[in-house]
C-alpha positions in Angstrom: -75.9 3.0 3.6 -72.9 2.5 1.4 -69.5 3.2 2.5 -65.9 2.0 2.0 -64.9 -0.7 4.5 -62.1 -3.1 4.4 -63.0 -6.5 2.5 -61.3 -9.5 3.2 -60.8 -11.6 0.0 -60.8 -15.2 0.8 -59.1 -18.2 -0.5 -60.2 -21.6 0.9 -57.6 -24.0 2.2 -58.1 -27.7 3.1 -56.8 -28.5 6.7 -56.4 -32.2 6.9 -57.6 -33.7 10.1 -55.6 -36.2 11.9 -58.3 -39.1 12.5 -58.9 -41.9 10.1 -61.4 -41.1 7.6 -61.5 -37.6 8.8 -62.4 -35.1 6.2 -60.7 -32.3 8.0 -61.8 -28.6 8.0 -62.0 -25.9 5.3 -60.1 -22.9 6.1 -61.3 -19.6 4.9 -57.8 -17.4 4.7 -58.6 -13.7 4.4 -56.5 -11.2 2.7 -57.5 -7.4 2.8 -58.3 -5.1 0.1 -60.3 -2.0 0.0 -63.6 -1.9 -1.8 -66.7 0.0 -1.4 -69.7 -2.3 -0.5 -73.0 -1.6 1.0 -72.5 -2.5 4.7 -75.4 -3.5 7.2 -75.8 -3.4 10.7 -77.1 -6.8 11.0 -74.7 -8.8 9.1 -72.6 -11.0 11.4 -69.0 -11.2 11.3 -68.1 -14.8 10.4 -65.3 -15.7 12.6 -66.2 -18.8 14.7 -64.4 -20.0 17.6 -64.9 -23.5 18.6 -64.2 -26.8 17.3 -67.8 -27.6 16.5 -68.3 -24.7 14.1 -65.0 -22.8 13.2 -61.9 -21.4 14.7 -60.3 -17.9 14.3 -56.7 -18.3 13.9 -53.7 -16.3 12.5 -51.7 -17.4 9.4 -48.8 -16.2 7.4 -47.2 -17.6 4.3 -45.4 -16.4 1.3 -48.7 -16.3 -0.7 -50.8 -14.7 2.0 -50.1 -12.0 4.2 -50.8 -12.4 7.9 -54.6 -12.7 7.9 -57.8 -14.0 9.9 -58.8 -17.7 9.1 -62.4 -19.2 9.9 -61.9 -23.0 9.7 -65.4 -24.6 8.9 -66.0 -28.2 9.2 -67.3 -29.6 6.1 -71.0 -30.8 7.5 -74.1 -31.4 5.6 -76.9 -29.1 5.9 -80.8 -29.2 4.9 -83.8 -26.8 4.6 -85.1 -26.2 8.2 -81.8 -26.2 9.8 -80.7 -23.3 12.0 -77.7 -22.0 13.9 -74.2 -21.0 13.4 -73.3 -23.4 10.7 -76.3 -22.1 8.4 -74.8 -18.5 9.3 -71.4 -19.6 7.8 -73.3 -21.2 4.8 -75.1 -18.2 4.1 -72.0 -16.2 4.5 -70.0 -18.1 2.0 -72.7 -18.3 -0.5 -73.2 -14.4 -0.2 -69.4 -13.7 -0.7 -69.4 -16.0 -3.7 -72.5 -14.2 -5.2 -75.2 -16.5 -4.8 -77.0 -15.0 -1.7 -78.1 -11.7 -1.1 -80.6 -12.0 1.6 -80.3 -11.7 5.6 -77.5 -13.7 7.3 -80.0 -15.0 9.9 -79.0 -18.6 10.4 -82.2 -20.0 9.1 -82.2 -22.5 6.2 -85.3 -21.0 4.5 -86.5 -20.5 1.1 -83.9 -17.9 0.1 -81.1 -20.2 1.3 -82.5 -23.1 -0.4 -82.6 -21.2 -3.8 -79.2 -20.0 -3.4 -78.0 -23.6 -2.7 -79.8 -25.0 -6.1 -78.1 -21.9 -8.0 -74.8 -23.2 -6.9 -75.7 -26.7 -7.6 -76.6 -25.4 -11.1 -73.6 -23.6 -11.6 -71.4 -26.9 -10.9 -73.5 -29.0 -13.1 -74.6 -30.9 -9.9 -78.1 -32.5 -9.0 -80.3 -29.5 -8.6 -81.3 -30.0 -4.9 -81.6 -27.6 -2.1 -79.7 -29.7 0.3 -76.1 -28.7 1.1 -73.6 -31.8 1.0 -70.3 -32.2 2.8 -68.7 -32.0 -0.7 -70.3 -28.7 -1.5 -67.9 -26.7 0.8 -64.9 -27.9 -1.3 -66.8 -27.5 -4.5 -67.5 -23.8 -3.7 -63.9 -23.3 -2.6 -62.9 -24.4 -6.3 -65.7 -22.9 -8.3 -65.1 -20.1 -10.8 -67.4 -19.4 -13.7 -66.5 -19.8 -17.2 -68.1 -17.0 -19.1 -67.6 -15.1 -22.6 -65.0 -12.4 -22.7 -66.7 -9.3 -24.1 -64.6 -6.4 -24.8 -66.1 -3.0 -23.9 -68.8 -4.3 -21.8 -67.6 -4.4 -18.2 -71.4 -4.2 -17.1 -73.7 -6.7 -18.5 -76.2 -9.6 -17.9 -75.2 -13.2 -19.1 -78.2 -15.6 -19.1 -77.2 -19.3 -19.3 -80.3 -21.1 -20.5 -78.3 -24.5 -20.1 -77.5 -24.1 -16.5 -80.7 -21.9 -16.0 -78.5 -19.1 -14.3 -78.3 -15.3 -14.4 -74.9 -13.7 -14.1 -74.5 -10.0 -13.5 -71.2 -8.3 -14.3 -70.1 -5.1 -12.7 -67.0 -3.2 -13.8 -65.7 -6.8 -15.3 -66.4 -8.9 -12.3 -69.0 -11.5 -11.7 -71.1 -10.0 -8.7 -74.4 -11.9 -8.7 -75.3 -15.4 -9.8 -79.2 -15.9 -9.7 -81.3 -18.9 -10.3 -83.7 -18.6 -13.4 -86.5 -20.5 -15.1 -86.9 -19.8 -18.7 -89.1 -21.1 -21.6 -90.1 -24.6 -21.5 -90.4 -25.3 -25.1 -94.1 -26.3 -24.9 -96.7 -24.9 -27.1 -99.4 -22.3 -26.0 -101.9 -19.9 -27.5 -100.8 -16.3 -27.5 -102.6 -13.2 -27.0 -103.7 -13.2 -30.8 -104.9 -16.8 -30.6 -102.0 -18.2 -32.4 -100.5 -21.6 -31.5 -96.7 -20.6 -30.6 -93.9 -22.2 -28.6 -92.6 -21.3 -25.3 -88.9 -20.2 -26.3 -86.8 -17.6 -24.8 -85.1 -15.7 -27.4 -81.3 -16.3 -27.7 -78.9 -13.5 -28.9 -77.6 -10.1 -27.8 -80.0 -7.7 -26.6 -80.3 -4.6 -24.2 -82.9 -3.6 -21.8 -85.5 -1.1 -23.2 -88.3 -1.0 -20.9 -88.7 -1.5 -17.0 -92.0 -1.5 -15.0 -91.9 -1.2 -11.3 -93.9 -3.6 -9.2 -96.4 -6.0 -10.8 -97.7 -6.0 -14.3 -100.5 -8.4 -15.1 -100.4 -9.9 -18.7 -102.8 -12.6 -20.2 -100.3 -15.2 -19.1 -100.0 -14.1 -15.5 -98.3 -11.6 -13.2 -94.5 -10.2 -14.0 -92.9 -8.9 -11.0 -90.5 -5.9 -11.7 -90.1 -6.9 -15.3 -87.2 -5.7 -17.3 -87.8 -6.1 -21.1 -84.9 -7.1 -23.5 -86.9 -8.0 -26.6 -90.5 -7.6 -27.4 -92.4 -8.7 -24.6 -89.7 -11.1 -23.2 -88.5 -9.9 -20.0 -86.3 -10.8 -16.8 -89.0 -10.7 -14.1 -89.7 -11.8 -10.6 -92.2 -14.7 -10.1 -93.6 -16.6 -7.1 -92.5 -19.8 -8.9 -89.1 -20.4 -10.0 -88.5 -24.1 -10.4 -84.9 -25.5 -11.2 -85.9 -26.2 -14.7 -87.5 -24.2 -17.7 -91.0 -23.6 -16.8 -92.0 -20.3 -18.2 -93.8 -19.2 -21.6 -90.5 -17.5 -22.7 -89.6 -15.0 -20.2 -86.8 -15.3 -17.6 -88.1 -15.9 -14.2 -86.2 -14.9 -11.0 -87.4 -15.3 -7.3 -89.2 -12.0 -6.3 -86.6 -11.0 -3.6 -83.9 -11.3 -6.5 -86.0 -8.9 -9.0 -86.2 -6.4 -6.0 -82.4 -6.8 -6.0 -81.8 -6.3 -9.6 -84.2 -3.4 -9.6 -81.4 -1.3 -8.0 -78.6 -2.7 -10.2 -80.0 -2.6 -13.8 -80.7 0.2 -16.0 -82.1 0.6 -19.5 -79.4 0.2 -22.3 -77.6 -2.4 -20.0 -76.5 -5.3 -22.5 -78.0 -8.7 -22.0 -76.6 -11.9 -23.7 -78.8 -15.1 -23.9 -77.2 -18.3 -24.9 -77.3 -22.1 -24.3 -73.6 -22.3 -24.8 -71.1 -19.3 -24.5 -69.6 -18.5 -27.8 -66.0 -18.1 -26.2 -65.7 -18.8 -22.7 -62.8 -17.5 -20.5 -62.6 -17.2 -16.6 -63.7 -13.8 -15.8 -62.6 -11.5 -13.0 -64.6 -13.1 -9.9 -65.5 -10.5 -7.3 -65.3 -13.1 -4.3 -65.3 -11.7 -1.0 -65.5 -14.5 1.6 -65.4 -12.3 4.6 -66.2 -8.8 5.5 -64.6 -7.3 8.6 -65.5 -3.9 9.8 -63.4 -3.3 13.0 -62.4 -5.6 15.7 -62.8 -9.5 15.2 -65.2 -10.6 17.7 -63.8 -13.3 20.1 -66.9 -15.5 19.9 -69.4 -16.4 17.3 -72.9 -17.1 18.6 -75.6 -18.7 16.6 -78.1 -16.3 15.4 -80.9 -18.8 16.3 -81.1 -20.6 19.6 
């Protein structure tokens, strides 16, 4: 159910610790603004109240009004981890546009793909392991993307970083990992030897197929075609490097998400390097609070 709630737009602050060599904590300072979003009953409220995870405090400054702050210690996390720190990670990844699945405190496949997408975005090693320094890198991250007059809603495909950026009303709202054409040779349906290359240029969606479509090259889940037989589609295999015959693969759960956000005629721009990069508006919403802030923040998984 979609309804208007109060959204807390967050700026990360570094709170320096007192001990020698202490990395300190990352403080998520929250400022309210109104914005319609999709609210789910299962989404936890990311305010943590102990020194091992995070602490809810109040802050006031000339730059930020009195607001809630969640301090998160910069700890490393890995696939298979569980608990409140994974909840914190999923929350900040969600609010930065990298994660759209359930906030469940389990560092599974969906979380791992979101972490890889973030590492792609900052030109780091494309691993699924979250490092201590990644917290601060996420705080500082802003994508540099082309400015396109008259196209507030569009898709940008960065083939160098292997990322999909979805713009809505001029703001980046989704950042999704992709795998595009690998450049290798293969035989097409007509028996001709061709190269697996994703077309570059400016296009728009002209056809969509719900569910699975089976071609001679394999299955395409929820494909959105933007040129000939080339489509953005879900796949069971989305490695962190180009691996397709030319289509743009995304994880299947991301294809389900996009199926509700895309439409025929939506512009699609495909490039190796953006023609003119400007920092776009970034719909970053670190924390969503609806009602009273809880006094405790329990791990989802015991």
